[in-house]
matplotlib code that plots the C-alpha trace (Angstrom):
import matplotlib.pyplot as plt

x = [3.6, 1.6, 0.5, 1.2, -2.1, -1.9, -4.1, -4.8, -7.7, -9.9, -11.3, -13.7, -15.1, -17.9, -19.4, -23.2, -25.2, -27.2, -26.6, -25.0, -28.3, -29.8, -26.8, -27.0, -30.7, -29.7, -27.1, -29.4, -32.9, -33.4, -35.9, -33.3, -30.4, -32.3, -32.5, -28.7, -27.1, -28.0, -31.4, -29.9, -32.3, -30.6, -31.7, -30.3, -31.3, -27.8, -27.0, -23.3, -22.8, -25.9, -26.0, -26.4, -27.5, -27.6, -29.6, -30.2, -29.2, -26.1, -25.8, -28.5, -26.8, -28.6, -26.4, -26.6, -23.8, -23.5, -21.6, -21.8, -22.2, -18.9, -19.5, -22.6, -22.0, -25.0, -24.2, -20.4, -19.4, -21.0, -18.7, -19.5, -17.7, -18.5, -18.4, -19.5, -21.1, -20.1, -16.4, -16.4, -14.6, -15.8, -17.8, -14.8, -13.5, -10.4, -12.6, -14.4, -13.5, -14.5, -16.6, -16.6, -18.7, -17.2, -19.3, -17.6, -19.5, -18.5, -20.3, -23.9, -23.0, -21.3, -18.2, -18.9, -15.9, -16.2, -13.2, -13.0, -10.0, -8.8, -8.2, -5.7, -4.6, -4.2, -6.8, -9.3, -8.6, -9.3, -12.5, -13.7, -13.0, -14.9, -17.9, -17.9, -17.7, -20.9, -22.7, -21.7, -22.7, -26.0, -26.5, -25.7, -28.2, -30.9, -30.2, -29.9, -33.1, -31.4, -32.5]
y = [63.1, 60.6, 61.7, 59.1, 58.1, 57.7, 55.3, 57.2, 56.7, 59.6, 59.0, 60.9, 60.0, 61.4, 60.3, 59.9, 59.7, 56.7, 52.9, 51.1, 49.5, 53.0, 54.1, 50.9, 51.5, 55.0, 53.5, 51.0, 52.7, 54.7, 57.2, 58.0, 58.1, 60.8, 63.0, 63.2, 62.4, 65.5, 64.1, 61.0, 58.2, 55.0, 51.6, 48.3, 45.2, 45.6, 41.9, 41.0, 40.8, 42.8, 46.3, 49.6, 52.7, 56.4, 58.8, 62.5, 66.0, 67.9, 71.6, 71.2, 68.2, 64.8, 61.8, 58.1, 56.5, 52.8, 49.9, 46.4, 45.5, 43.9, 43.5, 43.6, 43.0, 44.5, 47.2, 46.9, 47.3, 48.2, 48.3, 48.7, 49.5, 52.9, 54.6, 58.2, 59.5, 63.0, 62.2, 62.0, 58.6, 55.6, 52.9, 50.5, 48.5, 50.6, 53.7, 52.2, 53.1, 51.2, 53.0, 51.6, 52.6, 51.2, 51.4, 51.2, 51.3, 54.3, 54.4, 55.1, 56.3, 55.0, 56.2, 56.2, 56.1, 56.3, 55.4, 55.9, 54.4, 55.0, 58.7, 60.0, 63.4, 65.3, 67.8, 65.0, 63.5, 66.8, 67.4, 63.8, 64.1, 67.4, 65.9, 62.8, 65.1, 66.9, 63.6, 62.2, 65.4, 65.4, 61.8, 62.8, 65.7, 63.3, 60.6, 63.0, 64.7, 68.1, 68.5]
z = [-75.2, -73.1, -69.7, -67.0, -65.3, -61.5, -59.6, -56.4, -54.1, -52.9, -49.3, -47.1, -43.7, -41.5, -38.2, -38.3, -35.1, -36.3, -36.0, -39.0, -39.9, -40.5, -42.5, -44.6, -45.3, -46.5, -48.8, -50.4, -50.5, -53.7, -52.0, -49.3, -51.8, -53.7, -50.6, -50.0, -53.3, -55.4, -56.4, -58.0, -59.0, -58.0, -59.5, -58.2, -56.2, -54.6, -55.1, -56.0, -59.7, -60.6, -62.1, -60.4, -62.3, -61.2, -63.3, -62.8, -63.9, -62.8, -63.7, -66.3, -67.9, -67.8, -66.8, -66.5, -64.5, -63.9, -62.5, -61.0, -57.3, -56.2, -52.4, -50.2, -46.5, -44.8, -42.2, -43.0, -46.7, -50.0, -53.1, -56.7, -60.0, -61.3, -64.7, -65.0, -68.2, -67.2, -67.3, -71.1, -71.3, -73.3, -71.4, -71.2, -68.3, -67.9, -67.3, -64.3, -60.7, -57.6, -55.0, -51.4, -48.5, -45.2, -42.1, -38.7, -35.4, -33.3, -29.9, -30.7, -34.2, -37.3, -39.1, -42.8, -45.1, -48.9, -51.0, -54.8, -56.6, -60.1, -59.5, -62.0, -60.8, -57.5, -58.8, -59.5, -56.1, -54.3, -56.3, -55.7, -51.9, -51.8, -53.6, -51.3, -48.2, -49.5, -50.1, -46.6, -44.8, -46.7, -45.6, -42.0, -42.1, -43.5, -40.9, -38.0, -39.2, -39.6, -43.3]

ax = plt.figure().add_subplot(projection="3d")
ax.plot(x, y, z, "-o")
ax.set_aspect("equal")
plt.show()
């Protein structure tokens, strides 16, 4: 029996007390990404159509995730396709999701929303949202110098 795959979107938002330009720098600077994104080594020039690679180790397991930059609107929107080696699916187009970081000015700070599409189950959606909340709060701590 085939399981029906859903196409839900997991979203998480946090307000960071920093201007959008600082948040943007955190999204696109590998040395800063490593500080808030579980030690991930990010590699990209962030230009539309070019690759992005994330390497690291999670729970003792090495990984190399990848994608292609889809949108780059400085201080507003960063979107890339994303395939996770940890998910155990073949590296095929249908196994890629899209990750979007949307920056919205909010007084002296910035609302940062991350959206991940291609989520197939409620359980996966909840897990994804919890992971993104951790990432965003880590970014918040780094940018607000609480780390």
